[in-house]
C-alpha positions in Angstrom: -25.8 -10.9 4.0 -22.1 -10.2 4.9 -20.4 -11.4 8.1 -20.4 -7.8 9.3 -24.2 -7.5 8.7 -24.8 -10.8 10.5 -22.9 -9.6 13.5 -24.7 -6.3 13.6 -28.2 -7.4 12.7 -29.4 -9.0 16.0 -28.4 -6.0 18.0 -29.8 -3.6 15.4 -33.0 -5.5 15.5 -33.3 -5.3 19.2 -32.5 -1.6 19.1 -35.2 -1.1 16.5 -37.8 -3.0 18.6 -36.8 -1.0 21.7 -37.2 2.2 19.8 -40.7 1.1 18.6 -41.7 0.3 22.1 -40.5 3.6 23.5 -42.2 5.5 20.8 -45.6 3.8 21.2 -45.5 4.3 25.0 -44.6 7.9 24.5 -47.4 8.6 22.2 -50.1 6.9 24.3 -49.1 8.3 27.7 -50.3 11.9 27.2 -53.9 10.6 26.9 -53.9 9.9 30.6 -53.1 13.6 31.5 -55.6 16.3 32.3 -56.4 18.6 29.4 -54.7 21.7 30.9 -51.2 20.2 30.6 -51.6 18.0 27.5 -50.2 20.6 25.0 -47.1 21.3 27.1 -46.4 17.6 27.7 -46.9 16.8 24.0 -44.2 19.4 23.2 -41.7 17.6 25.3 -42.7 14.2 24.0 -42.3 15.4 20.4 -38.8 16.7 21.2 -37.9 13.4 22.8 -39.3 11.5 19.9 -37.0 13.3 17.5 -34.1 12.5 19.6 -35.0 8.8 19.8 -35.7 8.5 16.1 -32.3 9.9 15.4 -30.7 7.5 17.8 -32.5 4.6 16.2 -30.9 5.3 12.8 -28.2 3.3 11.2 -24.7 4.2 12.2 -22.2 4.8 9.4 -18.8 3.2 9.5 -15.8 5.6 9.4 -14.8 6.5 5.9 -11.5 5.0 4.7 -10.7 8.1 2.7 -8.7 11.1 3.9 -10.6 13.3 1.5 -14.3 14.1 1.8 -16.8 11.8 0.0 -19.1 14.1 -2.0 -20.6 11.4 -4.3 -24.1 12.4 -3.3 -23.7 15.9 -4.7 -21.3 15.4 -7.6 -21.7 11.8 -8.9 -23.4 13.1 -12.1 -21.2 16.2 -12.5 -19.5 16.5 -15.9 -17.9 18.9 -18.3 -17.7 19.5 -22.0 -14.5 21.2 -22.9 -11.5 20.9 -25.3 -7.9 19.7 -24.8 -4.9 21.6 -26.1 -5.2 19.7 -29.4 -8.8 20.9 -29.9 -10.4 17.5 -29.2 -13.7 17.6 -27.2 -13.4 16.1 -23.8 -15.7 14.9 -21.0 -15.3 12.6 -18.0 -16.4 9.6 -20.1 -13.1 9.9 -22.1 -11.2 8.9 -18.9 -13.4 6.1 -17.6 -11.3 3.3 -16.3 -8.8 5.7 -14.7 -8.8 7.6 -11.4 -9.3 11.2 -12.4 -7.8 14.1 -10.4 -9.7 17.2 -11.5 -8.5 20.7 -10.6 -9.9 24.1 -11.6 -7.5 27.0 -11.8 -5.6 29.3 -14.2 -2.0 29.6 -15.5 -1.4 33.1 -14.0 -2.3 31.8 -10.5 0.6 32.9 -8.2 0.3 30.2 -5.5 -2.6 27.8 -5.2 -2.5 26.3 -8.7 1.2 25.7 -9.1 1.3 24.3 -5.5 -1.6 21.9 -6.3 -0.1 20.7 -9.6 3.3 20.2 -7.9 1.7 18.1 -5.2 -0.1 16.0 -7.8 3.1 15.6 -9.7 4.8 14.3 -6.6 2.0 11.8 -6.0 2.3 10.6 -9.6 6.0 9.8 -8.9 5.0 8.0 -5.7 2.5 5.8 -7.6 5.1 4.1 -9.7 3.6 2.0 -12.5 0.1 2.8 -11.2 0.6 6.4 -12.4 -0.6 5.1 -15.9 -4.0 4.5 -14.3 -4.4 8.1 -13.1 -5.2 11.1 -15.1 -4.8 14.7 -13.8 -7.0 17.3 -15.6 -6.4 21.0 -15.2 -9.5 23.1 -16.2 -8.8 26.7 -16.7 -11.2 29.3 -15.3 -9.5 32.0 -17.4 -10.0 31.1 -21.1 -9.4 34.7 -22.1 -5.7 34.3 -21.4 -5.2 30.6 -21.2 -5.0 29.7 -24.8 -4.7 26.1 -26.1 -1.1 26.8 -26.9 -0.4 27.8 -23.3 -2.4 24.8 -21.9 -0.3 22.5 -24.1 2.7 23.6 -22.1 1.6 24.6 -18.6 0.2 21.4 -17.0 2.7 19.0 -18.7 5.5 21.2 -17.3 4.6 19.7 -13.9 4.2 16.1 -15.2 4.1 14.9 -18.8 0.7 13.3 -18.7 -1.2 16.2 -17.2 -3.9 17.5 -19.5 -5.1 21.1 -19.7 -8.8 21.7 -20.7 -10.6 24.9 -21.8 -13.8 26.2 -23.3 -15.5 29.4 -24.1 -16.9 31.5 -21.2 -20.2 29.7 -21.3 -18.7 26.2 -21.2 -16.3 27.2 -18.5 -19.1 28.5 -16.4 -21.1 25.3 -16.9 -18.2 23.1 -15.9 -17.5 25.2 -12.8 -21.1 25.2 -11.8 -21.4 21.4 -12.2 -18.6 20.9 -9.6 -19.6 23.8 -7.3 -16.6 25.9 -8.3 -16.8 29.7 -7.6 -14.5 32.1 -9.3 -14.4 35.9 -9.7 -12.0 38.4 -11.4 -10.2 40.9 -9.2 -8.6 43.9 -10.9 -5.0 44.7 -10.1 -3.3 48.1 -10.0 -1.4 47.3 -13.2 -4.6 47.0 -15.2 -4.6 43.3 -15.3 -6.6 40.9 -13.1 -6.3 37.8 -10.9 -9.0 35.2 -10.1 -10.3 34.3 -6.8 -11.5 30.7 -7.1 -12.4 27.6 -5.1 -9.4 25.5 -4.2 -9.5 21.7 -4.0 -9.0 18.6 -6.1 -11.7 16.2 -7.1 -10.8 12.5 -7.1 -13.1 10.4 -9.2 -13.0 6.6 -9.2 -12.5 4.6 -12.4 -16.2 3.8 -12.6 -17.2 7.4 -11.9 -18.0 6.9 -8.2 -17.1 7.6 -5.5 -16.2 11.2 -5.9 -13.9 12.8 -3.3 -12.8 16.4 -2.7 -9.3 16.8 -1.4 -8.7 20.2 0.2 -5.9 22.5 -0.9 -2.5 21.6 0.5 -3.5 18.1 1.7 -0.3 16.1 2.2 0.7 14.1 -0.9 0.8 11.0 1.3 -2.9 11.4 2.0 -3.6 11.9 -1.7 -1.6 8.8 -2.5 -3.6 6.7 0.0 -7.0 7.9 -1.4 -5.9 7.3 -5.0 -4.7 3.8 -4.2 -8.0 3.0 -2.6 -9.9 4.3 -5.6 -7.7 2.3 -7.9 -8.8 -0.8 -6.0 -12.4 -0.2 -6.9 -14.1 -1.5 -10.1 
């Protein structure tokens, strides 16, 4: 038991015992009432019990991360795509590094280049630790984002950035695994844009925890979270 647990345990034990006492008394007291008011009283007792049970639960310590911890939902999420050289890739290929995973497309006018530029700035701020971080750009537009284009677009922001793609089915599966929503929007010129979820997944070297950093989060906040993840085994 850690020092923190030793400090918290006596109080938590007393709180738990108090909760049990209150609950037992609350359940037994309605038996003393006349039959005509039992149902009404039980309703209020039941509501009070729900409140007390919630209050008796463990309190979580504040998260040290700026981004949201979504490990419970995405800890097993993965993709099966190809890099610009045609090599099959999945998250297992980058185990041991912090992975910054972003879904977008090269024709994106604002969100995608802004996110990649922010990540490039963070890589510069990391210094030698940048070698332990891998940024992955997954295209949601495999029709236009060829491997040749992906060989040039992500590295234009930072040399080690990797672009990933797959056919329509593999793209859909990867997006679904990480809860990414995307949809084509036709333009007057006869082309299209893509509406898509924005945000960068940060994955620890061991695969967990998994964080989601919102679009336009300050690079300093991204840097802090990445450094914390680098400290994990």
